[in-house]
MIDOSE-1310 file (N, C-alpha, C; in nm, 2 decimals, decimal comma, always signed):
residues 153
xxxx	-1,11/+2,10/+2,46/-1,04/+1,99/+2,39/-0,89/+2,02/+2,40; -0,81/+1,92/+2,43/-0,67/+1,94/+2,44/-0,61/+1,95/+2,30; -0,48/+1,99/+2,30/-0,41/+2,00/+2,17/-0,40/+1,86/+2,11; -0,37/+1,76/+2,19/-0,35/+1,63/+2,14/-0,48/+1,57/+2,09
xxxx	-0,59/+1,60/+2,16/-0,72/+1,56/+2,10/-0,75/+1,63/+1,97; -0,72/+1,76/+1,96/-0,74/+1,83/+1,83/-0,66/+1,77/+1,72; -0,54/+1,73/+1,75/-0,45/+1,67/+1,65/-0,51/+1,54/+1,61; -0,56/+1,46/+1,70/-0,62/+1,33/+1,67/-0,74/+1,35/+1,58
xxxx	-0,82/+1,44/+1,62/-0,94/+1,47/+1,54/-0,90/+1,51/+1,39; -0,80/+1,60/+1,38/-0,75/+1,64/+1,25/-0,70/+1,52/+1,17; -0,63/+1,44/+1,23/-0,58/+1,32/+1,16/-0,69/+1,23/+1,11; -0,79/+1,21/+1,19/-0,91/+1,13/+1,16/-0,99/+1,19/+1,05
xxxx	-0,98/+1,32/+1,03/-1,05/+1,39/+0,92/-0,97/+1,39/+0,79; -0,84/+1,41/+0,80/-0,76/+1,43/+0,68/-0,72/+1,29/+0,62; -0,69/+1,19/+0,70/-0,64/+1,07/+0,64/-0,74/+1,00/+0,55; -0,87/+1,00/+0,58/-0,97/+0,94/+0,49/-0,98/+1,02/+0,36
xxxx	-0,96/+1,15/+0,37/-0,97/+1,23/+0,25/-0,85/+1,20/+0,16; -0,73/+1,19/+0,21/-0,61/+1,16/+0,14/-0,63/+1,02/+0,07; -0,68/+0,92/+0,15/-0,70/+0,79/+0,10/-0,80/+0,78/-0,02; -0,91/+0,86/+0,00/-1,01/+0,87/-0,11/-0,95/+0,93/-0,23
xxxx	-0,87/+1,03/-0,22/-0,80/+1,09/-0,33/-0,71/+0,99/-0,40; -0,63/+0,92/-0,32/-0,54/+0,82/-0,38/-0,61/+0,71/-0,45; -0,72/+0,66/-0,38/-0,80/+0,55/-0,44/-0,86/+0,60/-0,57; -0,91/+0,72/-0,58/-0,97/+0,77/-0,70/-0,86/+0,78/-0,81
xxxx	-0,74/+0,82/-0,78/-0,63/+0,82/-0,87/-0,59/+0,68/-0,92; -0,60/+0,58/-0,84/-0,57/+0,45/-0,88/-0,67/+0,40/-0,98; -0,80/+0,43/-0,94/-0,91/+0,39/-1,04/-0,90/+0,47/-1,17; -0,87/+0,59/-1,16/-0,86/+0,68/-1,28/-0,75/+0,63/-1,37
xxxx	-0,64/+0,57/-1,32/-0,53/+0,52/-1,40/-0,58/+0,40/-1,49; -0,70/+0,34/-1,45/-0,75/+0,24/-1,53/-0,67/+0,11/-1,52; -0,58/+0,10/-1,42/-0,49/-0,01/-1,42/-0,52/-0,12/-1,32; -0,59/-0,08/-1,22/-0,63/-0,18/-1,12/-0,78/-0,17/-1,09
xxxx	-0,85/-0,28/-1,08/-1,00/-0,26/-1,05/-1,03/-0,22/-0,91; -0,93/-0,24/-0,81/-0,96/-0,21/-0,67/-0,84/-0,16/-0,60; -0,86/-0,07/-0,51/-0,75/-0,02/-0,42/-0,69/-0,14/-0,34; -0,78/-0,24/-0,31/-0,73/-0,35/-0,23/-0,62/-0,43/-0,30
xxxx	-0,64/-0,44/-0,43/-0,53/-0,51/-0,51/-0,41/-0,43/-0,51; -0,42/-0,30/-0,51/-0,30/-0,21/-0,51/-0,23/-0,23/-0,38; -0,31/-0,24/-0,27/-0,24/-0,26/-0,13/-0,17/-0,39/-0,13; -0,22/-0,50/-0,19/-0,16/-0,63/-0,19/-0,03/-0,62/-0,27
xxxx	-0,03/-0,55/-0,38/+0,09/-0,53/-0,46/+0,20/-0,45/-0,39; +0,15/-0,35/-0,31/+0,25/-0,27/-0,24/+0,32/-0,36/-0,13; +0,24/-0,44/-0,06/+0,30/-0,53/+0,03/+0,40/-0,62/-0,03; +0,36/-0,68/-0,15/+0,45/-0,78/-0,22/+0,57/-0,71/-0,28
xxxx	+0,56/-0,58/-0,30/+0,68/-0,51/-0,35/+0,79/-0,51/-0,25; +0,76/-0,52/-0,12/+0,86/-0,52/-0,02/+0,92/-0,66/+0,00; +0,83/-0,76/-0,01/+0,87/-0,90/+0,01/+0,76/-0,99/-0,03; +0,80/-1,12/-0,07/+0,70/-1,22/-0,09/+0,63/-1,25/+0,04
xxxx	+0,51/-1,30/+0,02/+0,42/-1,33/+0,14/+0,33/-1,45/+0,12; +0,31/-1,52/+0,22/+0,21/-1,64/+0,20/+0,07/-1,58/+0,21; -0,02/-1,66/+0,14/-0,16/-1,61/+0,13/-0,23/-1,59/+0,26; -0,20/-1,68/+0,36/-0,26/-1,66/+0,49/-0,22/-1,53/+0,56
xxxx	-0,09/-1,50/+0,55/-0,05/-1,37/+0,61/-0,10/-1,25/+0,54; -0,11/-1,26/+0,41/-0,17/-1,15/+0,33/-0,32/-1,13/+0,37; -0,39/-1,24/+0,38/-0,53/-1,24/+0,42/-0,55/-1,17/+0,56; -0,47/-1,22/+0,65/-0,47/-1,17/+0,79/-0,44/-1,02/+0,79
xxxx	-0,33/-0,98/+0,72/-0,29/-0,84/+0,72/-0,40/-0,75/+0,66; -0,47/-0,80/+0,56/-0,57/-0,72/+0,49/-0,71/-0,74/+0,55; -0,72/-0,82/+0,65/-0,85/-0,84/+0,72/-0,96/-0,91/+0,63; -0,91/-1,00/+0,55/-1,01/-1,07/+0,46/-0,99/-1,22/+0,48
xxxx	-1,08/-1,30/+0,43/-1,07/-1,45/+0,44/-0,97/-1,50/+0,34; -0,92/-1,62/+0,36/-0,82/-1,68/+0,27/-0,88/-1,70/+0,13; -1,01/-1,74/+0,12/-1,06/-1,75/-0,02/-1,07/-1,61/-0,09; -1,10/-1,51/-0,02/-1,10/-1,37/-0,08/-0,96/-1,33/-0,12
xxxx	-0,86/-1,36/-0,04/-0,72/-1,33/-0,08/-0,68/-1,41/-0,20; -0,72/-1,54/-0,20/-0,69/-1,62/-0,31/-0,74/-1,57/-0,44; -0,87/-1,52/-0,43/-0,93/-1,46/-0,55/-0,86/-1,34/-0,60; -0,82/-1,25/-0,50/-0,74/-1,13/-0,53/-0,61/-1,17/-0,60
xxxx	-0,54/-1,27/-0,55/-0,41/-1,31/-0,60/-0,44/-1,37/-0,74; -0,55/-1,45/-0,76/-0,58/-1,51/-0,89/-0,58/-1,39/-1,00; -0,65/-1,29/-0,96/-0,67/-1,18/-1,06/-0,53/-1,12/-1,09; -0,45/-1,09/-0,99/-0,32/-1,04/-1,01/-0,23/-1,13/-1,09
xxxx	-0,24/-1,26/-1,07/-0,16/-1,36/-1,14/-0,21/-1,36/-1,29; -0,34/-1,35/-1,32/-0,39/-1,35/-1,45/-0,34/-1,23/-1,53; -0,32/-1,12/-1,46/-0,27/-0,99/-1,52/-0,11/-1,00/-1,54; -0,05/-1,10/-1,48/+0,10/-1,11/-1,49/+0,17/-1,02/-1,39
xxxx	+0,10/-0,97/-1,29/+0,17/-0,88/-1,19/+0,22/-0,95/-1,07; +0,17/-1,07/-1,04/+0,21/-1,15/-0,93/+0,22/-1,29/-0,97; +0,32/-1,36/-0,90/+0,33/-1,51/-0,93/+0,32/-1,58/-0,80; +0,27/-1,71/-0,81/+0,26/-1,79/-0,69/+0,38/-1,89/-0,69
xxxx	+0,43/-1,91/-0,57/+0,54/-2,01/-0,56/+0,50/-2,10/-0,43; +0,56/-2,22/-0,43/+0,54/-2,31/-0,32/+0,65/-2,28/-0,22; +0,62/-2,29/-0,09/+0,72/-2,28/+0,01/+0,81/-2,40/+0,00; +0,94/-2,37/+0,02/+1,04/-2,48/+0,02/+1,04/-2,56/+0,16
xxxx	+0,98/-2,50/+0,26/+0,97/-2,56/+0,39/+0,84/-2,65/+0,40; +0,73/-2,60/+0,35/+0,60/-2,67/+0,36/+0,53/-2,65/+0,23; +0,53/-2,76/+0,15/+0,47/-2,75/+0,01/+0,32/-2,72/+0,01; +0,25/-2,72/+0,13/+0,11/-2,69/+0,14/+0,10/-2,53/+0,13
xxxx	+0,20/-2,46/+0,17/+0,20/-2,32/+0,18/+0,23/-2,25/+0,04; +0,14/-2,16/+0,00/+0,15/-2,09/-0,12/+0,20/-1,95/-0,09; +0,30/-1,91/-0,15/+0,35/-1,77/-0,14/+0,32/-1,69/-0,27; +0,31/-1,56/-0,25/+0,29/-1,47/-0,37/+0,41/-1,37/-0,37
xxxx	+0,45/-1,34/-0,49/+0,55/-1,24/-0,50/+0,52/-1,16/-0,63; +0,56/-1,03/-0,62/+0,54/-0,94/-0,74/+0,63/-0,98/-0,85; +0,58/-0,96/-0,97/+0,67/-0,99/-1,09/+0,73/-0,86/-1,13; +0,83/-0,86/-1,22/+0,89/-0,74/-1,28/+0,78/-0,65/-1,34
xxxx	+0,69/-0,72/-1,41/+0,58/-0,64/-1,48/+0,49/-0,57/-1,37; +0,47/-0,65/-1,26/+0,39/-0,59/-1,15/+0,46/-0,47/-1,09; +0,59/-0,49/-1,07/+0,66/-0,38/-1,01/+0,66/-0,25/-1,10; +0,68/-0,28/-1,23/+0,68/-0,16/-1,32/+0,54/-0,10/-1,32
xxxx	+0,44/-0,18/-1,32/+0,30/-0,13/-1,31/+0,28/-0,05/-1,19; +0,32/-0,10/-1,07/+0,31/-0,03/-0,95/+0,38/+0,11/-0,95; +0,50/+0,11/-1,01/+0,57/+0,23/-1,02/+0,50/+0,33/-1,11; +0,44/+0,29/-1,22/+0,36/+0,38/-1,30/+0,24/+0,44/-1,23
xxxx	+0,18/+0,36/-1,15/+0,06/+0,41/-1,07/+0,12/+0,51/-0,96; +0,23/+0,48/-0,90/+0,29/+0,57/-0,81/+0,32/+0,71/-0,87; +0,38/+0,70/-0,99/+0,42/+0,82/-1,06/+0,30/+0,91/-1,10; +0,19/+0,84/-1,14/+0,06/+0,90/-1,17/+0,01/+0,98/-1,05
xxxx	+0,01/+0,91/-0,93/-0,05/+0,97/-0,81/+0,04/+1,08/-0,76; +0,18/+1,06/-0,78/+0,27/+1,17/-0,74/+0,25/+1,30/-0,82; +0,22/+1,28/-0,95/+0,20/+1,40/-1,04/+0,07/+1,47/-0,99; -0,03/+1,40/-0,96/-0,16/+1,46/-0,91/-0,13/+1,53/-0,78
xxxx	-0,05/+1,47/-0,69/-0,02/+1,53/-0,56/+0,06/+1,66/-0,58; +0,16/+1,65/-0,67/+0,24/+1,77/-0,70/+0,15/+1,89/-0,75; +0,05/+1,86/-0,83/-0,04/+1,97/-0,87/-0,11/+2,03/-0,75; -0,15/+1,95/-0,65/-0,21/+2,00/-0,53/-0,12/+2,08/-0,44
xxxx	+0,01/+2,03/-0,43/+0,11/+2,09/-0,35/+0,18/+2,21/-0,41; +0,17/+2,23/-0,54/+0,24/+2,33/-0,60/+0,21/+2,47/-0,55; +0,08/+2,51/-0,52/+0,05/+2,64/-0,48/+0,10/+2,67/-0,33; +0,14/+2,57/-0,26/+0,18/+2,59/-0,12/+0,32/+2,66/-0,12
xxxx	+0,33/+2,76/-0,03/+0,46/+2,83/-0,02/+0,56/+2,75/+0,05; +0,69/+2,79/+0,04/+0,80/+2,71/+0,09/+0,79/+2,69/+0,24; +0,74/+2,79/+0,32/+0,73/+2,77/+0,46/+0,63/+2,67/+0,50; +0,51/+2,67/+0,43/+0,41/+2,57/+0,46/+0,45/+2,43/+0,42
xxxx	+0,53/+2,43/+0,31/+0,58/+2,30/+0,26/+0,68/+2,24/+0,36; +0,76/+2,32/+0,41/+0,86/+2,28/+0,52/+0,78/+2,23/+0,64; +0,68/+2,30/+0,68/+0,60/+2,25/+0,80/+0,53/+2,12/+0,77; +0,48/+2,11/+0,65/+0,41/+1,98/+0,61/+0,51/+1,87/+0,61
xxxx	+0,63/+1,89/+0,56/+0,73/+1,79/+0,55/+0,77/+1,75/+0,70; +0,79/+1,84/+0,78/+0,82/+1,81/+0,92/+0,71/+1,73/+0,99; +0,59/+1,77/+0,96/+0,47/+1,69/+1,02/+0,47/+1,55/+0,97; +0,50/+1,53/+0,84/+0,50/+1,40/+0,78/+0,61/+1,31/+0,84
xxxx	+0,72/+1,37/+0,87/+0,83/+1,30/+0,93/+0,79/+1,25/+1,07; +0,72/+1,34/+1,14/+0,68/+1,30/+1,27/+0,58/+1,18/+1,26; +0,48/+1,19/+1,17/+0,39/+1,08/+1,15/+0,46/+0,95/+1,12; +0,56/+0,96/+1,03/+0,63/+0,84/+0,99/+0,70/+0,78/+1,11
xxxx	+0,75/+0,86/+1,20/+0,82/+0,80/+1,31/+0,72/+0,75/+1,41; +0,60/+0,81/+1,43/+0,50/+0,76/+1,52/+0,45/+0,62/+1,47; +0,42/+0,61/+1,34/+0,36/+0,49/+1,29/+0,46/+0,39/+1,24; +0,59/+0,43/+1,24/+0,70/+0,35/+1,19/+0,66/+0,27/+1,06
xxxx	+0,63/+0,35/+0,96/+0,56/+0,29/+0,84/+0,64/+0,18/+0,77; +0,77/+0,17/+0,80/+0,85/+0,06/+0,74/+0,85/-0,07/+0,83; +0,80/-0,06/+0,95/+0,81/-0,17/+1,04/+0,74/-0,30/+0,99; +0,62/-0,29/+0,95/+0,54/-0,40/+0,90/+0,58/-0,45/+0,76
xxxx	+0,65/-0,36/+0,68/+0,68/-0,39/+0,55/+0,82/-0,45/+0,53; +0,90/-0,44/+0,63/+1,04/-0,49/+0,62/+1,06/-0,63/+0,68; +0,97/-0,68/+0,75/+0,99/-0,80/+0,82/+0,94/-0,92/+0,74; +1,03/-0,97/+0,66/+1,00/-1,09/+0,58/+0,96/-1,21/+0,66
xxxx	+1,02/-1,23/+0,78/+0,99/-1,35/+0,85/+0,84/-1,37/+0,89; +0,76/-1,26/+0,89/+0,62/-1,27/+0,92/+0,54/-1,32/+0,80; +0,60/-1,32/+0,69/+0,52/-1,34/+0,57/+0,56/-1,47/+0,49; +0,68/-1,51/+0,48/+0,72/-1,62/+0,40/+0,75/-1,74/+0,49
x	+0,70/-1,85/+0,45/+0,73/-1,98/+0,52/+0,82/-2,06/+0,43
């Protein structure tokens, strides 16, 4: 197995573990019934988005996304607005309450991660940080989140 294949295998092993941990922390906070809703709120924290684009981005049907948005609207974390270009298009955007709630969840997850990372020595922490910077550049994690034009009509 090549070094690149080994790295790919390691990524495929660790990323699901990290995501399960974070999902468990979201559920443990008692604030959101599903990690999917958390993901929608994260997207909306970067920019408003129409429901069709949200559905496509999350790989769900429009009715499923509409139901998700209904739940978030009922909680006061998201609001619906009509497009100024096409009144048939419904956009969603995070509310101030939703953003505050999202930040609370993030702080909770960060505290849990800090507990896990605390025993790591400085050299390992530096290596981990360097590796995460490389992953960020490979996946360009901000690319899909910063392009408003793909979401709002």
